[in-house]
Gaussian input, Z-matrix of N, CA and C with variables (Angstrom, degrees):
# hf/3-21g

backbone

0 1
 N
 C     1     B1
 C     2     B2     1     A1
 N     3     B3     2     A2     1     D1
 C     4     B4     3     A3     2     D2
 C     5     B5     4     A4     3     D3
 N     6     B6     5     A5     4     D4
 C     7     B7     6     A6     5     D5
 C     8     B8     7     A7     6     D6
 N     9     B9     8     A8     7     D7
 C    10    B10     9     A9     8     D8
 C    11    B11    10    A10     9     D9
 N    12    B12    11    A11    10    D10
 C    13    B13    12    A12    11    D11
 C    14    B14    13    A13    12    D12
 N    15    B15    14    A14    13    D13
 C    16    B16    15    A15    14    D14
 C    17    B17    16    A16    15    D15
 N    18    B18    17    A17    16    D16
 C    19    B19    18    A18    17    D17
 C    20    B20    19    A19    18    D18
 N    21    B21    20    A20    19    D19
 C    22    B22    21    A21    20    D20
 C    23    B23    22    A22    21    D21
 N    24    B24    23    A23    22    D22
 C    25    B25    24    A24    23    D23
 C    26    B26    25    A25    24    D24
 N    27    B27    26    A26    25    D25
 C    28    B28    27    A27    26    D26
 C    29    B29    28    A28    27    D27
 N    30    B30    29    A29    28    D28
 C    31    B31    30    A30    29    D29
 C    32    B32    31    A31    30    D30
 N    33    B33    32    A32    31    D31
 C    34    B34    33    A33    32    D32
 C    35    B35    34    A34    33    D33
 N    36    B36    35    A35    34    D34
 C    37    B37    36    A36    35    D35
 C    38    B38    37    A37    36    D36
 N    39    B39    38    A38    37    D37
 C    40    B40    39    A39    38    D38
 C    41    B41    40    A40    39    D39
 N    42    B42    41    A41    40    D40
 C    43    B43    42    A42    41    D41
 C    44    B44    43    A43    42    D42
 N    45    B45    44    A44    43    D43
 C    46    B46    45    A45    44    D44
 C    47    B47    46    A46    45    D45
 N    48    B48    47    A47    46    D46
 C    49    B49    48    A48    47    D47
 C    50    B50    49    A49    48    D48
 N    51    B51    50    A50    49    D49
 C    52    B52    51    A51    50    D50
 C    53    B53    52    A52    51    D51
 N    54    B54    53    A53    52    D52
 C    55    B55    54    A54    53    D53
 C    56    B56    55    A55    54    D54
 N    57    B57    56    A56    55    D55
 C    58    B58    57    A57    56    D56
 C    59    B59    58    A58    57    D57
 N    60    B60    59    A59    58    D58
 C    61    B61    60    A60    59    D59
 C    62    B62    61    A61    60    D60
 N    63    B63    62    A62    61    D61
 C    64    B64    63    A63    62    D62
 C    65    B65    64    A64    63    D63
 N    66    B66    65    A65    64    D64
 C    67    B67    66    A66    65    D65
 C    68    B68    67    A67    66    D66
 N    69    B69    68    A68    67    D67
 C    70    B70    69    A69    68    D68
 C    71    B71    70    A70    69    D69
 N    72    B72    71    A71    70    D70
 C    73    B73    72    A72    71    D71
 C    74    B74    73    A73    72    D72
 N    75    B75    74    A74    73    D73
 C    76    B76    75    A75    74    D74
 C    77    B77    76    A76    75    D75
 N    78    B78    77    A77    76    D76
 C    79    B79    78    A78    77    D77
 C    80    B80    79    A79    78    D78
 N    81    B81    80    A80    79    D79
 C    82    B82    81    A81    80    D80
 C    83    B83    82    A82    81    D81
 N    84    B84    83    A83    82    D82
 C    85    B85    84    A84    83    D83
 C    86    B86    85    A85    84    D84
 N    87    B87    86    A86    85    D85
 C    88    B88    87    A87    86    D86
 C    89    B89    88    A88    87    D87
 N    90    B90    89    A89    88    D88
 C    91    B91    90    A90    89    D89
 C    92    B92    91    A91    90    D90
 N    93    B93    92    A92    91    D91
 C    94    B94    93    A93    92    D92
 C    95    B95    94    A94    93    D93
 N    96    B96    95    A95    94    D94
 C    97    B97    96    A96    95    D95
 C    98    B98    97    A97    96    D96
 N    99    B99    98    A98    97    D97
 C   100   B100    99    A99    98    D98
 C   101   B101   100   A100    99    D99
 N   102   B102   101   A101   100   D100
 C   103   B103   102   A102   101   D101
 C   104   B104   103   A103   102   D102
 N   105   B105   104   A104   103   D103
 C   106   B106   105   A105   104   D104
 C   107   B107   106   A106   105   D105
 N   108   B108   107   A107   106   D106
 C   109   B109   108   A108   107   D107
 C   110   B110   109   A109   108   D108
 N   111   B111   110   A110   109   D109
 C   112   B112   111   A111   110   D110
 C   113   B113   112   A112   111   D111
 N   114   B114   113   A113   112   D112
 C   115   B115   114   A114   113   D113
 C   116   B116   115   A115   114   D114
 N   117   B117   116   A116   115   D115
 C   118   B118   117   A117   116   D116
 C   119   B119   118   A118   117   D117
 N   120   B120   119   A119   118   D118
 C   121   B121   120   A120   119   D119
 C   122   B122   121   A121   120   D120
 N   123   B123   122   A122   121   D121
 C   124   B124   123   A123   122   D122
 C   125   B125   124   A124   123   D123
 N   126   B126   125   A125   124   D124
 C   127   B127   126   A126   125   D125
 C   128   B128   127   A127   126   D126
 N   129   B129   128   A128   127   D127
 C   130   B130   129   A129   128   D128
 C   131   B131   130   A130   129   D129
 N   132   B132   131   A131   130   D130
 C   133   B133   132   A132   131   D131
 C   134   B134   133   A133   132   D132
 N   135   B135   134   A134   133   D133
 C   136   B136   135   A135   134   D134
 C   137   B137   136   A136   135   D135
 N   138   B138   137   A137   136   D136
 C   139   B139   138   A138   137   D137
 C   140   B140   139   A139   138   D138
 N   141   B141   140   A140   139   D139
 C   142   B142   141   A141   140   D140
 C   143   B143   142   A142   141   D141
 N   144   B144   143   A143   142   D142
 C   145   B145   144   A144   143   D143
 C   146   B146   145   A145   144   D144
 N   147   B147   146   A146   145   D145
 C   148   B148   147   A147   146   D146
 C   149   B149   148   A148   147   D147
 N   150   B150   149   A149   148   D148
 C   151   B151   150   A150   149   D149
 C   152   B152   151   A151   150   D150
 N   153   B153   152   A152   151   D151
 C   154   B154   153   A153   152   D152
 C   155   B155   154   A154   153   D153
 N   156   B156   155   A155   154   D154
 C   157   B157   156   A156   155   D155
 C   158   B158   157   A157   156   D156
 N   159   B159   158   A158   157   D157
 C   160   B160   159   A159   158   D158
 C   161   B161   160   A160   159   D159
 N   162   B162   161   A161   160   D160
 C   163   B163   162   A162   161   D161
 C   164   B164   163   A163   162   D162
 N   165   B165   164   A164   163   D163
 C   166   B166   165   A165   164   D164
 C   167   B167   166   A166   165   D165
 N   168   B168   167   A167   166   D166
 C   169   B169   168   A168   167   D167
 C   170   B170   169   A169   168   D168
 N   171   B171   170   A170   169   D169
 C   172   B172   171   A171   170   D170
 C   173   B173   172   A172   171   D171
 N   174   B174   173   A173   172   D172
 C   175   B175   174   A174   173   D173
 C   176   B176   175   A175   174   D174
 N   177   B177   176   A176   175   D175
 C   178   B178   177   A177   176   D176
 C   179   B179   178   A178   177   D177
 N   180   B180   179   A179   178   D178
 C   181   B181   180   A180   179   D179
 C   182   B182   181   A181   180   D180
 N   183   B183   182   A182   181   D181
 C   184   B184   183   A183   182   D182
 C   185   B185   184   A184   183   D183
 N   186   B186   185   A185   184   D184
 C   187   B187   186   A186   185   D185
 C   188   B188   187   A187   186   D186

   B1=1.4397
   B2=1.5232
   B3=1.2882
   B4=1.4574
   B5=1.5171
   B6=1.3081
   B7=1.4583
   B8=1.5150
   B9=1.3122
   B10=1.4567
   B11=1.5187
   B12=1.3160
   B13=1.4527
   B14=1.5233
   B15=1.3188
   B16=1.4614
   B17=1.5303
   B18=1.3143
   B19=1.4661
   B20=1.5280
   B21=1.3167
   B22=1.4628
   B23=1.5349
   B24=1.3218
   B25=1.4650
   B26=1.5228
   B27=1.3212
   B28=1.4635
   B29=1.5190
   B30=1.3114
   B31=1.4613
   B32=1.5303
   B33=1.3369
   B34=1.4656
   B35=1.5246
   B36=1.3151
   B37=1.4583
   B38=1.5200
   B39=1.3080
   B40=1.4633
   B41=1.5333
   B42=1.3347
   B43=1.4641
   B44=1.5322
   B45=1.3313
   B46=1.4664
   B47=1.5241
   B48=1.3138
   B49=1.4680
   B50=1.5234
   B51=1.3083
   B52=1.4619
   B53=1.5261
   B54=1.3283
   B55=1.4666
   B56=1.5199
   B57=1.3184
   B58=1.4628
   B59=1.5282
   B60=1.3208
   B61=1.4595
   B62=1.5221
   B63=1.3384
   B64=1.4546
   B65=1.5205
   B66=1.3313
   B67=1.4537
   B68=1.5257
   B69=1.3073
   B70=1.4576
   B71=1.5204
   B72=1.3216
   B73=1.4633
   B74=1.5236
   B75=1.3199
   B76=1.4638
   B77=1.5253
   B78=1.3144
   B79=1.4599
   B80=1.5295
   B81=1.3268
   B82=1.4664
   B83=1.5199
   B84=1.3219
   B85=1.4704
   B86=1.5234
   B87=1.3294
   B88=1.4612
   B89=1.5284
   B90=1.3282
   B91=1.4677
   B92=1.5249
   B93=1.3023
   B94=1.4704
   B95=1.5204
   B96=1.3327
   B97=1.4727
   B98=1.5273
   B99=1.3267
   B100=1.4621
   B101=1.5261
   B102=1.3109
   B103=1.4690
   B104=1.5237
   B105=1.3223
   B106=1.4655
   B107=1.5245
   B108=1.3126
   B109=1.4625
   B110=1.5222
   B111=1.3160
   B112=1.4565
   B113=1.5117
   B114=1.3209
   B115=1.4579
   B116=1.5275
   B117=1.3108
   B118=1.4632
   B119=1.5263
   B120=1.3249
   B121=1.4642
   B122=1.5302
   B123=1.3198
   B124=1.4699
   B125=1.5215
   B126=1.3243
   B127=1.4642
   B128=1.5141
   B129=1.3339
   B130=1.4580
   B131=1.5268
   B132=1.3344
   B133=1.4655
   B134=1.5228
   B135=1.3315
   B136=1.4628
   B137=1.5257
   B138=1.3328
   B139=1.4650
   B140=1.5228
   B141=1.3201
   B142=1.4628
   B143=1.5258
   B144=1.3293
   B145=1.4704
   B146=1.5213
   B147=1.3146
   B148=1.4635
   B149=1.5231
   B150=1.3193
   B151=1.4642
   B152=1.5227
   B153=1.3354
   B154=1.4641
   B155=1.5268
   B156=1.3111
   B157=1.4562
   B158=1.5163
   B159=1.3184
   B160=1.4636
   B161=1.5237
   B162=1.3301
   B163=1.4620
   B164=1.5232
   B165=1.3069
   B166=1.4634
   B167=1.5176
   B168=1.2985
   B169=1.4685
   B170=1.5282
   B171=1.3049
   B172=1.4624
   B173=1.5242
   B174=1.3435
   B175=1.4792
   B176=1.5220
   B177=1.3353
   B178=1.4504
   B179=1.5167
   B180=1.3184
   B181=1.4618
   B182=1.5211
   B183=1.3194
   B184=1.4572
   B185=1.5169
   B186=1.3089
   B187=1.4702
   B188=1.4926
   A1=108.61
   A2=115.77
   A3=121.63
   A4=108.23
   A5=116.01
   A6=121.67
   A7=107.87
   A8=115.84
   A9=120.56
   A10=109.29
   A11=115.48
   A12=121.90
   A13=109.60
   A14=114.77
   A15=118.58
   A16=107.72
   A17=116.12
   A18=119.68
   A19=110.84
   A20=116.50
   A21=121.05
   A22=110.59
   A23=116.83
   A24=120.51
   A25=111.11
   A26=116.35
   A27=120.89
   A28=110.80
   A29=116.77
   A30=120.40
   A31=111.09
   A32=117.22
   A33=120.65
   A34=110.13
   A35=116.98
   A36=121.62
   A37=110.53
   A38=116.89
   A39=121.29
   A40=109.93
   A41=116.73
   A42=121.03
   A43=111.13
   A44=116.79
   A45=120.18
   A46=111.16
   A47=116.67
   A48=120.63
   A49=110.49
   A50=116.02
   A51=120.30
   A52=111.06
   A53=117.23
   A54=120.70
   A55=111.68
   A56=116.84
   A57=121.85
   A58=112.41
   A59=116.83
   A60=120.02
   A61=112.43
   A62=116.16
   A63=121.78
   A64=110.34
   A65=114.82
   A66=118.76
   A67=107.38
   A68=116.24
   A69=119.56
   A70=110.23
   A71=116.82
   A72=120.44
   A73=111.19
   A74=117.27
   A75=119.82
   A76=110.58
   A77=117.96
   A78=121.15
   A79=110.62
   A80=116.58
   A81=120.88
   A82=110.70
   A83=117.57
   A84=119.99
   A85=111.23
   A86=117.56
   A87=121.62
   A88=110.16
   A89=116.71
   A90=120.81
   A91=111.16
   A92=116.50
   A93=120.31
   A94=110.31
   A95=117.27
   A96=120.01
   A97=111.16
   A98=116.70
   A99=120.35
   A100=111.06
   A101=117.42
   A102=121.36
   A103=110.78
   A104=116.46
   A105=120.70
   A106=110.00
   A107=117.40
   A108=121.42
   A109=110.28
   A110=117.48
   A111=121.20
   A112=111.94
   A113=117.26
   A114=121.27
   A115=110.01
   A116=117.22
   A117=121.12
   A118=110.93
   A119=116.41
   A120=120.25
   A121=110.48
   A122=117.55
   A123=120.87
   A124=110.97
   A125=116.65
   A126=121.09
   A127=110.79
   A128=116.72
   A129=120.98
   A130=111.31
   A131=116.90
   A132=120.49
   A133=110.37
   A134=117.37
   A135=120.92
   A136=110.66
   A137=116.70
   A138=119.89
   A139=111.84
   A140=117.66
   A141=120.35
   A142=110.84
   A143=116.73
   A144=120.59
   A145=110.75
   A146=116.85
   A147=121.14
   A148=110.55
   A149=116.40
   A150=120.45
   A151=110.82
   A152=117.11
   A153=120.12
   A154=111.10
   A155=116.53
   A156=120.74
   A157=114.16
   A158=117.40
   A159=121.71
   A160=112.19
   A161=115.78
   A162=120.28
   A163=112.19
   A164=117.20
   A165=120.20
   A166=111.85
   A167=115.96
   A168=120.60
   A169=110.66
   A170=117.21
   A171=120.19
   A172=111.66
   A173=116.03
   A174=119.03
   A175=110.87
   A176=117.56
   A177=120.84
   A178=111.84
   A179=117.01
   A180=120.77
   A181=112.14
   A182=116.76
   A183=121.64
   A184=113.97
   A185=117.56
   A186=119.83
   A187=112.21
   D1=139.80
   D2=175.78
   D3=-114.92
   D4=129.39
   D5=178.28
   D6=-110.81
   D7=118.81
   D8=179.95
   D9=-101.66
   D10=123.28
   D11=-179.37
   D12=-119.97
   D13=153.59
   D14=172.38
   D15=-72.01
   D16=167.17
   D17=177.22
   D18=-59.85
   D19=-39.03
   D20=-179.42
   D21=-67.21
   D22=-41.38
   D23=177.98
   D24=-64.78
   D25=-41.26
   D26=178.77
   D27=-62.36
   D28=-43.41
   D29=-179.95
   D30=-66.49
   D31=-40.39
   D32=177.81
   D33=-63.89
   D34=-42.02
   D35=177.91
   D36=-63.66
   D37=-45.61
   D38=-179.66
   D39=-59.12
   D40=-46.35
   D41=-178.29
   D42=-65.06
   D43=-44.37
   D44=-179.49
   D45=-64.45
   D46=-43.55
   D47=179.83
   D48=-63.46
   D49=-41.18
   D50=179.38
   D51=-62.81
   D52=-42.30
   D53=178.30
   D54=-61.21
   D55=-33.77
   D56=-179.97
   D57=-86.33
   D58=-8.15
   D59=-178.58
   D60=73.35
   D61=30.63
   D62=-177.48
   D63=-120.95
   D64=160.51
   D65=169.88
   D66=-72.96
   D67=159.49
   D68=177.63
   D69=-60.95
   D70=-39.44
   D71=179.85
   D72=-61.41
   D73=-48.02
   D74=-179.27
   D75=-65.58
   D76=-38.18
   D77=177.94
   D78=-59.21
   D79=-45.03
   D80=179.70
   D81=-66.29
   D82=-41.98
   D83=-179.97
   D84=-61.67
   D85=-41.74
   D86=177.43
   D87=-63.97
   D88=-44.07
   D89=179.82
   D90=-60.47
   D91=-40.89
   D92=178.98
   D93=-64.90
   D94=-46.32
   D95=179.05
   D96=-59.75
   D97=-43.58
   D98=179.74
   D99=-64.04
   D100=-41.44
   D101=-179.67
   D102=-65.24
   D103=-44.88
   D104=-178.79
   D105=-65.45
   D106=-43.52
   D107=179.00
   D108=-62.67
   D109=-45.61
   D110=178.95
   D111=-61.65
   D112=-41.07
   D113=179.66
   D114=-64.35
   D115=-43.91
   D116=-179.90
   D117=-62.19
   D118=-42.14
   D119=179.70
   D120=-65.63
   D121=-41.43
   D122=177.78
   D123=-63.48
   D124=-43.22
   D125=178.61
   D126=-60.48
   D127=-47.46
   D128=-178.66
   D129=-62.67
   D130=-41.83
   D131=178.47
   D132=-64.19
   D133=-42.29
   D134=178.50
   D135=-60.59
   D136=-46.08
   D137=-178.64
   D138=-64.42
   D139=-38.77
   D140=176.95
   D141=-63.71
   D142=-46.20
   D143=178.54
   D144=-62.10
   D145=-42.35
   D146=-180.00
   D147=-62.41
   D148=-44.92
   D149=-178.86
   D150=-64.12
   D151=-42.57
   D152=178.28
   D153=-65.04
   D154=-43.91
   D155=-177.03
   D156=-72.18
   D157=-18.80
   D158=-176.51
   D159=-123.46
   D160=28.13
   D161=-176.20
   D162=-56.15
   D163=-46.46
   D164=-179.04
   D165=-60.33
   D166=-46.86
   D167=179.06
   D168=-62.23
   D169=-45.96
   D170=-179.83
   D171=-63.52
   D172=-37.79
   D173=176.30
   D174=-62.43
   D175=-44.43
   D176=179.31
   D177=-63.90
   D178=-40.09
   D179=178.67
   D180=-67.33
   D181=-27.58
   D182=-178.72
   D183=-79.47
   D184=-7.19
   D185=-178.79
   D186=-80.00

């Protein structure tokens, strides 16, 4: 995979990685894992809330 960044994005990444004591590659990999995990948790919470809030409708549709 090739990731193309603007000069400003590259510099921001370099600075952030340096502050964390990480390589730019490891910093990006951690950021991706955190984003994916957060998205999955948000999706799961939304689906649980939706199912609870629409139980009657879902029961009727399931018949």
